[in-house]
C-alpha positions in Angstrom: 261.8 107.7 136.0 261.4 111.4 135.3 262.8 114.0 137.5 260.7 117.0 138.5 261.9 120.5 139.2 262.8 119.7 142.8 264.9 116.7 141.6 262.3 114.2 142.8 261.4 111.1 140.9 257.9 110.7 139.5 256.3 107.2 139.6 255.2 105.7 136.3 251.4 105.6 135.7 251.3 101.8 135.9 252.9 101.8 139.3 250.5 104.5 140.6 247.6 102.5 139.3 248.8 99.3 141.0 249.2 101.2 144.3 245.7 102.6 144.0 244.2 99.2 143.2 246.1 97.6 146.1 244.8 100.3 148.5 241.2 99.7 147.3 241.7 95.9 147.7 242.9 96.4 151.2 239.8 98.4 152.0 237.6 95.7 150.5 239.3 93.0 152.5 238.8 95.1 155.7 235.1 95.6 154.7 235.4 99.3 154.6 234.0 99.8 151.1 230.4 100.7 150.3 228.8 100.7 146.8 225.7 102.8 146.4 223.5 103.1 143.3 223.9 106.8 142.9 224.5 109.9 145.1 222.4 112.9 144.4 221.2 115.9 146.3 218.2 117.9 145.0 219.7 121.1 146.5 223.2 121.9 147.9 222.6 121.2 151.6 225.2 119.8 153.9 222.5 118.4 156.2 221.2 116.2 153.5 224.7 114.8 152.8 225.4 114.2 156.4 222.1 112.4 156.8 223.1 110.1 153.8 226.4 109.4 155.4 224.8 108.6 158.8 222.3 106.3 157.1 225.2 104.4 155.5 226.8 104.0 158.9 229.8 106.3 158.3 230.9 107.9 161.5 234.4 109.3 161.1 234.7 110.5 157.5 234.9 108.9 154.2 236.2 109.2 150.6 233.3 109.4 148.2 234.3 108.3 144.6 231.8 109.4 141.9 231.7 108.5 138.2 230.8 112.0 137.1 230.7 115.5 138.4 227.6 116.6 140.3 227.7 120.2 141.5 225.0 119.8 144.2 226.8 116.7 145.7 230.1 118.6 145.7 228.6 121.7 147.4 226.8 119.5 149.9 229.8 117.4 150.9 232.7 119.7 150.7 232.1 121.1 154.2 231.8 117.8 156.0 234.8 117.1 158.3 237.1 114.3 157.3 235.2 113.6 154.0 236.6 114.0 150.5 234.8 113.9 147.2 236.7 112.7 144.2 236.0 111.5 140.7 237.1 107.9 140.2 239.6 108.9 137.6 241.3 111.2 140.2 241.7 108.6 143.0 245.2 107.8 144.3 246.5 105.4 146.9 247.0 108.2 149.5 243.4 109.4 149.2 242.1 105.9 149.5 244.2 105.0 152.6 243.7 108.2 154.6 240.0 107.9 155.1 238.3 105.1 157.1 235.5 104.3 154.6 235.4 104.4 150.8 232.1 105.0 149.1 231.7 104.3 145.4 228.8 104.9 143.1 228.0 101.7 141.2 229.3 103.1 137.8 232.5 104.3 139.5 233.1 100.9 141.1 232.5 99.2 137.8 235.0 101.5 136.1 237.6 100.6 138.7 236.9 96.8 138.3 237.0 97.1 134.5 240.4 98.8 134.8 239.2 102.0 133.1 239.9 104.2 136.1 243.0 106.1 134.9 
């Protein structure tokens, strides 16, 4: 494996992808994954985003994985405690495991299932 500037080893992409997929599978088996059709906010308001999380039954934070960038959703959700917003291509095992719930948009979940999430 490659060594970085601090002398640490970097994991190969395939190993990182396997770790991420194993973390997602563990969340699915624990029934902590939600798949929604789409996440959208007409205006960047945190109150709207919190109401959506409450309606989904999320109490103590979540990782929201989206298939494409949405500026209003990002601005609405960035200030919510213990909640992270990521593109599905940017997910890693640590992000998946550190939050209690994992929320996917349907196209993002389909991308992971198809193996196209980098």
